N, C-alpha and C positions, 0 to 999 in steps of 0.2 A: 323582020330583023332590024329594021330601022327603029322600031319601037324600043327594042332593048338598048340600042345605042343611044337613043334620045334620053332614056331613063338613066343611062350611065352604067349599064351592065354589059360586060364583055362576054359574048356568047361562048367563045372558046374556053374561057376561064370557067364559066358556069357548067359547061359540059364536063370539063376536067374535074370540077368539084363534085358533080353528080356521080361520075365514075369512081372517084376516090371514096365517096361516101358509101357507094355500093360495095366496093372492095372491103372497106372497113367493116360494114355490116356482115358480109360473108365471113371474114376472118373472125370477128367477135362471135358469130354464131357457131362456127366450127371449134374455136379454141376456148371459148368461155361459156356460152349459153348451154350448149349440149352437155359438156361435162358436169356443169352445175346441176342441170336437170337430172342427169343420171345419178349424181350424188344424193340429190333430194329424194328421188324415187327409191334408191337403195336404203336410205335412212328411214323412209316411211315403211318399207318392207320389214326392216329390222325392228322398228318400233311395233309393228303388227305382231311379229314373232314374240317379242318381249311381252306384249300385252297378253297373248295367248298363254305363254308360260306362266305369267303372273296369275292368270285366272286358274290354271291347272294347279299351281301351288296353293292358291287360296282354297280351292275345292279339297285338295289333299289335307290341308291344315284343318278345315272344317270337319272332314271325315275322321281325322285323327282325334280331334277334340270330342267328337261324338263317341268314338271308341273308348277314349279315356273316361268319359262320363259313364258309359255303360260298364266299364271295368270297375269304376269306383262304386257304382250301384250294386254290382254283383258282389264286390268285396264287402260292402255293408251288409248285404243279405247273408253272406257266409258268416260274417262276424256275429250277426244276430242269431243265426242258427246255432253257431258254436256256443254262444253264451247260453242259449236255451238248453242245449244238450248238457253243458256243464252244470247248469242249475238242476236239471233232472238227475244227473249223476250224483250231485251233492245230496239231493233229497233222498234218492235211493240208498246212498251210503249212510245217510243219517238214520233212515228207517231201519236198514239192516243192522246198524250199530245198536239202535234201541232194542231191536228184537234179540240180538245176541246178548245185550246187557240183561234183558229180562230173562233169557234162558239161563245165563250164568247165575243171576240172582236166584232163580228158581232152584237151580242145581245146588247152589250153596245152602239155601234154606232146607232142601231135602237132606243134604248131608248133615246139616246141623240137627235136624230132627232125628236122623239115624244115630248121630252121636249122643243126643239126649236120651234116645231109647236105650242105647247101649249103657249109658251111665245110669239110667234109672233101673235097668234090669240087673245091674251088678249089685 
């Protein structure tokens, strides 16, 4: 103890300051440090949830884009098939029209011959 007094340190004051510092540390831990840690942990958990939701949304968006691309591909196939069917229908209609035209021309020629025969027989 003489050492502390020789150096100019009051032992009672030193003990009081150590006790005060311990009380201050305890109060800071209870009132500041623990709540801040809880807030940080809850924030980290919330960020983890948000990250998982973001990944789910990203996957859903990618799946939606795949579905959209597939739907566009199918639509293109349907359009090409419809165009092919329309072309075939036009060709058939054109061929049928030609056949009907030939039949009508033949019928007209036959009637003209009949008329000519009737005129010549008169």
